[in-house]
Residue, then its C-alpha position, 0 to 999 in steps of 0.5 A: m329568665s334565660v341562661d346558656i343551657q349548654s354551659e350549665f350542663r358543662r359546669d364542674a361538679l362543684f356547681d350546686r345541682s339544686l340551683e342548676n335544676v331551678l335555673l333549667n326548670t324556669q326556662t320557657v323552653g323544653v330541655l332534654l338531655l340524652d346519652s349515647r344509649l338514648v337514656i334520658r339524663y335530664w328532662n325539665q318541667w316544661l317538657g313535663d307540662w307539655t307531654g304530661m310526663s313528669p321528670a320523675d316519670v321518665a328518669q333513666r328511661a330509654f327515649d325510644s321506648l317512650f316515643p317509638a313512633l319517632v324511631g326511624g324518622p327525622f327526629a331520631q336521625a337528628i339525634d344520631e347525627a348529634l351523638f355520633q357525627g357531631v352535627d348541630t341540627h335546627w328545625n324552625q317553623r318556616e323550613n321544617p313545619d312538618f317535622l315540628d308538627s309531627t314532633d308535637s303530635i307524637m310527643a304531646g298529642n297535639r294538645r297545643e293549639l299553636p304549632l312549635h317554633r323551633v327544635s334544636f339538637t346539639p352535640l355535647e361531651l360531658p364528664d363521666v357521661g361521654h357523648c350526649c345530645l341536648i335537645q331544646i324545644d321552643e314555644a310558638p312564635f306568637d304573643a305568649t304574654l296575653d292574659k289567659a283570662v282575657l283569652k278565655e272570655e273572648s273565646r266565649r263571644t261570637p265575633t260581631s264583625a268581620g273586622q274583629r281580629f286577634s293580634a296574637y294570631l294575625d299581627t306577625d310578619q313571619v307567617p301568612l295567616l288567615l281567619l276563616d268563619s264557619h261558612h268558609l268565608v274570609l274574615d281577616g288576614n295579615a300582611p304576609l298573606e297579602a304578599l303571598f297571594g297578591y290580594s289586599i285583605r279588603q279584597l278578600k273579606n267575605r270571599p270564599l276560601r276557594v278564591l285562594l285555594p281552588s283545589i278544594s272547591a269540590e270538597l266544600a260540601d264537607d266541613i273545613k275541619v274534615v278537609l284540613e284538620g282531620g287525621e294525619e292532615r292536622e299533624q302534617g298539614v295538607a299540600l294544596e294548590g293555591a292561586t295568586a291574584d296574577g293567576e300564578n299557581l303555588l304549592l302550599r302547605v296549609s295547616c288549620f287550627p281552631s280559633v281561640t277568640h272566635r267561636d266556630c272559626h279557624v285560623l289557616l297557616f300557609q307555607d309556600i313550598t313551591l320552591q322547596s318541592a322543586n328542590l326536593e325533586a331535584l335532590f331526589h333525582q340527584r340522589k338516584l343518580i349518585n346511587t346508580v353511579f356508586s353501584q355501577v362503577v368498578d371502583g370502590i367508593l367510600l365516604t367519611d365524615r369529618h371524624g373519619l367515620v364511614e358514612h357510605l360504601n358502594p358494593i364494589g368497595m364492600e367486595l374489595l374490603g370483604i364485608n357484607d354491611p352496607q353501612p358499617n358505621r366504623y372508623i376508616d382505620d378499623l375498616m381499611t388496613l393498608l400496608s407497605e411492601s415490607g408489611e409496615p402500616v400505611e397512614s390512611p389517606c382519608r386521615s391525611a386528607l382531613t388533616r391537610g385539607k387537600p387530596v392525598s394518594v397512597v404510596d406506590n405499591a401499597m397493599l390492602s389487607v383483608p381478613g382471610q385473603q392475601p394482601f393485594p396491591v391497590v391505588a387509592t386517592a382521598t379528596p376532602l369535601r367542603n361546605r359553603l364556608n370552605q370547612v372540611t366536612g369529610t372525605v371521599l375515597v376512591f380505591r381499586s385493585v391494581s390487577e385488572a383481572r382482580r377488578i373484573s373478578t371482583r365485579l363479576t363476583w358481586q354481580a353473581t351474588h347480588d340483586p342488581l335492582t336493590q343491591l341486596a344479596n341474592r338467594r345464592h349468596l343467602e344460601n352460602e351465608i346460611l351454611r356459614s350460620i349452620d356451621v357456627a351453630h354446630s361449633d359453638d351451640s349458638t342460635h341464628t334466625l332466618l326471617y322470610i318476608d313476603l310483601y302485600n300489594f306489590s303486584v297491585i302497585n305494579d299494575t296500577c302505578g307502573h313498574n317504575a313505582g314497583d321498582e322504587l318500592l322494592c328499593q325503598f323497602a330494601r333500605l328499610l330492611e338494611k336499617q333493621a340489620e346489624s353488621r353481622d346480619v344479611v339482607a337479601r332479595i330472594g324473589n319478586d316480592e320476597f325478602a329475607l333477613l338472616l339474624n346471626d348470633r341472636t337468641v330466639e327472644e331477640s330475633r322475635e323482638v327484631a321481627e316485631q320491630l320490623l313489622w311495626q316499621i313496615k306498617a308505618f312505611s309508605f312512600p309518595w308516588e305522583e299524586r298518591r301515597l303507597k303503602i304495603g303490608a307483609s307476612i313474616g315467617a321465621k326459622v331458627i338455626d341451631r345445632n340440629t339444623v341440617s341444610e340451607i334448603d331446609v332452612l329456606v323451605a321451613a321459613g317459607t312455610s312459616c311465612a305462608a302460615a303467617k299469610e293464612s292467619g291474616r294481613n301483617r302477621i308473624n309466624f314464629q314457631y321454634r322447638s329447641v329439640e327436634v325429633a332426631e328420627r324425622h327426615s328433613l324436607a330436603e331429604w324427601i326429594p330423592v326418596i320421592t323421585d326414586a319411588l316415582e321412577e321405580d313405581r313404588f306407590v300403592l293405592y289403598c281405599q276406605p269405605i264411605v257408608p250411609v249413616a242411617s244403615q251402615d250396611k257394609a256388605a252393600v258398600r260401593h263407595y270408597e276414598v282412594l288413598v296413596r301410600m309409598v312403599d319403602r325399599d325394605g317393603s314397609i309402608i310410608l303414610p302420606g303425612k310424611f311425604i306429601p308435605a315435601a312433595e307439595h313444597y318441591g312441586l312433586v305432588e302433581e306427579i304423584d296425583r298423575w300416578v294415582l289417576n293412571n292407576i285408578f283408571a287401570y284398576l277400573e278398566n280391568s274391574a268387572k264391578a261397574d257399580q263401584r265409585f272411587a273418590v280421588n284427591l286432587s291437590g291445589n297444584t294439580i287443579s291449577d294445571e291447565d292440561l289436567k282437564d284434557y288429560i282426564i277426559g282423554k283417560f275416559e276416552t282411551t280406557g272406556v271407564s264410566p265417568s260415574q265411577l269417579q268422584f274427585e275431591v278438592t279441598e275447600t282452600a284449594a278450590i277457592r285459591h284456584f277458583d276459576r280453574a276449579m270451576e272450569l274443571i268441575h263443570a267439564l267433568k260433571d258434564l261427563g257424569c263425574y261427581f265432586s266433593l269439597d274436602d275438609f269443609g270448615s277448616g279453610l276459608s269457609s266462604l259461603g259466597y264461593l260455596k254457592e258457586l261451586p256445583v259439588d255433590y258432597l261436603k266432607i265435614d272436616g275431621s277436627f269437628i267430628r273428633t270434638m263433637e262429643l266433648n264440647e258444644v262447639g264441635y257438635s254445633m259446627v257439624s250440625t250447622i254444616n250439615h244443615l247448610g249442605h242440605i239446604m243447598g241440596i248437597a249430601t254430607i260426609a263425616e270424616c274420622v268417625e272413630n267411636s259409636t258415640q260419634l256415629s249416634m250423634l251423626q245419626e241424630i243430626g242427620v248426616d248422610y255418610a260416614q267414613g273412619f276407623l269405626i267403619a273400616r280401616p284403609k286397605p289395599l285396593v287390590q283386596l277389593s277384587 
């Protein structure tokens, strides 16, 4: 029984709803109705049987929450076009098999043994509901009337001859089909298969599959199910090269399904995509050309659909209209306001062109009204766009400022605030937008969030596939970010492979959800390049902007730091930390820049030292080993601890100057000291280690001062040593050859790679203080200290325990056999000058 489903949904309220349900539920197609909020308004029993979710299970639920994998893909796009543009879309097995297979996989888990036949998306307008999208999903184009019992019985029997066939598979003139046995030999085929390859079925029988598909000949050692049916290939089909009897090459999409009637056999479905591939390539280049033209011309270009809804707006058009949203999704009348000289509204040329079906220009002396600016004269012409049936499908509007000076100014302004490759805002523009968000947060106590996104694999793609692939990746990723943004948000490219998304007027919870959705989209993102499909990953950091936020530099630095923390925790991670109330006394990172710079210029740093003693004896009188610590002296004479200024120095590239100050002063102290048996451990930051001039600088200091290399021990953190491994190895070998000592600081808290540790010729392992503080409280801390100590001794490396604060910890260190201890229990740091 079949009914007109669209008319059934349009029946008036007097129609018997129970009868309507009976009619719809007896359809042999899936029927789904979505409103403009993507809420499911109807779901018939066919869909329930197909997906395993009954109508009661999905009633009034959001469609995208049930099938998130469809979000952002062709299915979601077809729904949007039906809801908001009135576009009627139809997919079928011949033209859109990949769309159908993907839909089947996501919605029904590929439980069907045969592919779908057709999916249609139809716009509807219903009383009390408004815009809706009616989706109908048809069954496969095979004989569905066969007796299921017969199929079940035949599936138990092995074919007795190569000629046995199953008409539901092969007796069709629509799709080329082939029956393949377990040894990859052709058992049978149909007429479309003969037409496609130019072979008769008699010629193909008992021949290997590589006759038709020579590109898989090297893979025949594997099971055909692995080659054609495994993983994503089963869902999308595999693109393979085929060969006809005349030697012509074909590009085919091949799908593989288990045979219902022949045990251990498979049915192969072929689709010739040779022309389709060429057309897609031409379309791709055409779009690239159009996008390039749109972005480079000095006129505003705007496209609308047949209802006047803006579909595209180029960068100059955005600048002229004073908006940031690249896809405003607004009606032309709301976006563009034209006035006459007397201030009267002027009819939109796009509306006129849609109505009249011919080009329309604005009246002379028309003025464009932009919020926050004085109206300025423009010229504009709207031209209707038509399809092959000569129906008006939209308009293209070209408009420009009459003033040449304004046109040049508009172009230069855009170029100064945007990235020429991706067309996104640049760092300069983003900083201005962050300042606006800070002002808004201060005035109305709102919250905003900056997402800082760092891509993985970009440099690898650049190196292996070339810069063209890298550029294409950046452009496609930019479009992905724009889809996640709303009109109030700002998308920017702020580095080579770093992007930012400023989420305006969002709660912390809403921003977190956007970040999680974005990461999900990034994980699913890939793009084809030549014979490869390239994928990337990302780390996302966040900084919330509220009434306590001070500067845009603070926001960018904090978001970058958060992103670095996400990167440290692993691939594809989000670091989203927020405290609603910040300590008022805490200086912002940006405020430390002039403080550190002035202290360096005015020589307002001082060296402290802390003893390192043998655990076994703790003879403080015989101490000859110290760690050098740096402090800043404030202008009022107070001492500022490194925990306050070192993080800012590392972020702003000032830590190298501080390290050089420390080295200069410790060399000066040792040069004037009469105690040649003292040894001082000096910390080197990761940035300083990476300085290629550091080695020569230190060697030069030894030569000019006459200080013995045995009096200096250099400390590098585990993380810094591994990050700058080659540079660290070069430095360690060069200075150890002179007689210096090296220690690996904070061991156990960083990357903890034993492979790297074997390569680093250090003399001491400094066990991270976090383990020492907890070793008396739990077994884990004790075990970590014991393990690190045992590892060091096996490798011939002495161990030093940091942060020893009580006698219980010291006793446990003696029991374990740690060599040296350092901490408040032994002695607090004191000025270096007091040693003299």
